[in-house]
N, C-alpha and C positions, 0 to 999 in steps of 0.2 A: 504494500500500500504506500509506504513512504517513498519507494522508488518511483512509482507512478506520479506521485505528487511532485517529486523533484523534477522529473522529466516534463511534466505539465508546466511548472514554474519556469523551467529553463526555456521551453518553447515560447511561453508568453513573453519572457524577457527578450528573447531573440527577435520575435516579430515586432515588439514595441520599439526596439532600437532600429529596426529596418524601416519602420514607418516614419520615424523622425528624420532619418537621412534621406528619405524620398524627396523632401523639399530642399535638400542641400544642393546649391549650385556647384557645378564642376569647377575645377581649378581654373581652366581657361575662361569659362563664362564669368567667373568671379573677377578675373583680371580685366575682362572686357567691361564689366559693370563698374569697377572702380575707376577705370580709365574714363568711362562716360561721366561718372559723377564728378571727376576732376574737371573735365571739359565743361560740364554744365555749370559748375561753380565759377569757373573763369568767365564763361559767357555772361552769367548773371552779374558778375562784378563789372565787366565792361559795359553791359547794357545799362546798368544803373548810372554809370558815369555819364552816359549820353543823355539820360532823361532823369533829372533830379526829382521829378514828381513820383517816381516809382520807388517802392521799397524792395530791397534785395531779397528779403524773406519770401515775399509773395511771388516774385519772379522765379526764385529758386524752387519754390514749391511747385509752381506751374510747370517748369522745365523738367523737374524730377518726375512728376506724374506722367508727362509725355514720354520720358525715357523708359520708365517702367513698362508703359503700355507697348512701346515699340519693341522692347526686348522680351515681352511676354513673361515678366517677372513681377511678382507682387512685392510691395514694400516689406511685408512680413518675411517673405522668402529671402530677400536680400539681407534683412537684419539678422535672421537666423543664420545664414551662411557667413555673414561678417563675424558674428559671435563665435561660430564654430572655428573658422580659420584663425581668428585672433587668439584663440586659446592655444594655438600651436605657433609659438614665436618664429621658429625657423621657416616654416611653410608660409606664414603670414608675411614675413620680410621678403621672401621670394615673390609673392603675389604683389605686394605693394611696390617693390622695386621694378618689376616688369610693367605694372600698370603706369607707374610714373614715366618710364621710358616710352611706352606707347603714347601716353598723353602728350609728351613733349614732341614726339614725331608728328602726331596728328595736328597739334597746335601749329607747328611750322607749315604743314601742308595747307591748313585752313588759312593761315595768315598769308601765305604766298598766293593762294588762289583768289583771295579777296583784294590784295594790294595791287595786282596786275591790272585790274579793270579800270 
């Protein structure tokens, strides 16, 4: 009887852990999302400088909502993934460093494409 109970509890624990990780973004997707968040923040910062009647928080919220929708990611899913990856400092540093490099490259491409016109 106790062996069956142990196996049942073990299966329950296994499937409950699997269900939580179902919402976890993959490492590459997380790098993409953090890159996009960086670019959205930079955009909101520049946009506010051009129009002083706007508040950065409202512009940032609007742009982040659009980013989540485009990437088919919920804010909760992003927050859960961020918390998961940030609990592993080595992996998190790799993700952040890669996202920073991607954002820097994309920023240059965006700047060059808009400054030529």
